[in-house]
N, C-alpha and C positions, 0 to 999 in steps of 0.2 A: 505492498500498500504507500509506503515511504518513498519506494522510487519511482513510484507513479506520478505522486504530487511533484518531487522534483523533477523529473522528468516533464511534467507540464509547464512546471515553472521554468524548465531550460528552452523550452519549446515557444511559450510566450516571449522571454527575454529578447531571443534571437529574433522572433519575428517583429516584436518593436524597433529593436537595431536595423532591420532591410527596410523596415518603414521611415525612420528616420533618413536612412542613407537615399530611398526613393522619393519623398518628401522634396530632400533639397536638391535633386535633378530635377523638378515640377510634378510629380507625381498627381495622380487625384484627390479629389477634394477626402475622400476617407483616409486615403493614406496620411494624409497632410495631419488629420485628428486623430489618428493612432500616433503619429509621431510628435504628437503636442503632448496627448498624456502620455507617453513615453520618458520624454523629456521631463516633465512635471513630476512624475512619479520617480525619476531618479534625483531631480533636485530636492523630493521631500526626504528620500531615504539617506541623502549626502545632509541634509539639516541633521535630520535625528541623529545619524553618527555622529555629527560633529557635538550635539548635547551629550550625546553619551560618553565622551572623550573627556569634557570637561565640567565636570558638575559642579562647578561652580556660576555656571549659568552664562559668560561674557564669553565674547568671540575670542579668535585665538588672535 
């Protein structure tokens, strides 16, 4: 079951990266929407990990 979940996350991540690459080259509207969602999720992940490493709450 865990392998299935991790495989799904990997497929979604690779698909998001492909959509970002395709949108940068002028893909259709749905590709640009998926690319925007992928970039937003990456930014949220980056901010969350930054706060986890810095328990004081300030920026690096």
